[in-house]
N, C-alpha and C positions, 0 to 999 in steps of 0.2 A: 440378441440384447446386449450380451457382454461385448461382443465385437464392436457394436455401435458406440458404446460407452468408451472403449479403448481408443477408437478412432477420433472421438471428440476430445479426450484427454491427452492424446499423444503430443499435439503441437504445444499445448500449454506446458506439459512436462518438459518437453525439449527446451522451450524458451525458458522456464523458470529454473532449470538446472544448468543454464548456460553460465560458465565461470564468470563472464563479464557482468552479467546480471547479479550474480550472488556477490560479487565484490561491491558493486554499486549499492546493493541493498544492505550489505553490512555497514558501509560507510554511512549511508542514509538513516539506518536504524541508530547508529551511534550518535549521529547529529540530533536526532529528533527525540530519542529515548535514553540511550546508553549512557549519556552524560548524567542523567538523574541517578541511575544506579551507582555510578562511580562517585557522585557527590554525596549521596547518602552513606555509602560504605566509608568513604575517606573522612567524612564528617563524623561518623561514629567511632571510627578507630583512632582518629587523631583528636577527638573530643573538641570539634569545632561546631558549636550549636547552629550557626547561621547556615552553614554548608549542609548540615543535616537537615534542617527545616527546608531549605529551598528544594533539595533533592526529594524529600519526602512528600512535599506538596505537589511537585510535578508528577511523582509516581502515583499519588492519590488521584490526580486528574486522569492519568493514562488508564487507570483501572476502573474508572467509572463507566458504566454501560453507556453506549451510544457515543463515545469518543471517536471522532473521525480520524485519529492519528494513524491508522493503518493507511488510509487513502493518501494522507499528507506524506507519510514515509515513502509509499510507492511513487508518488509524484516527484519527490526529491531524488529518489533513486534513478527515475527516468532522466532527470536533469543531469545527474552525475554520470550516467551511462553515456549521455551525448556529449559530455565534457571530456571523460576520460577515454571513451572508446568510440569515436565518431565513425569509424570504419565498420562497426558492428551493425550493418544495415538490416540483417535478417531478423534479429530481435526487435529492433526498433519498427521495422515494417510489420512484424507479426503483432506487435502491441497496438500500433496504430490502426491495423485492420480489425482486431478484435474490439478496440474502443469504438470504431465506427459502426460495427455490428451491434454493439450493445447499445450505442446511442440511437440506432434505427429501431431496435426492439422497444427501447423505453419510449421514444415517440409514438410508435404504434400503440403500445399499451396506454399511454396517455390519452391518445385520440379515441380508443375504445371506451375508456373511462368517461371521458367527456361526453361522448355520444350516448352512453348509457345514462348519464346524469341528466342530459337534456331530454332524453326520451321519458325519463321517470316524472318530470315536472308536469 
């Protein structure tokens, strides 16, 4: 059981701890979220109400349940990874492969759900 879990997690851990991806995720996180923390902090420290309000409002939106910002941040990180490290084909290929597998599983689950729904009618 543990070995099976390790074998499934190993490619993900290897890809997610890739320095190129970590750099890309850091830049993407700052572009999508980090600026709001900086704006709120600078607005509070320098007593700039507009900057504090803008940063606080965005942070409030980020902390609401169901916000898809993590998906958006990861998508931006993939774009940055392609721009900054176009030769890192291993990580990009792994992400593409996992996305395809996830898409196939989602389609299969959707088809099962539709079939069950039509059967129940």
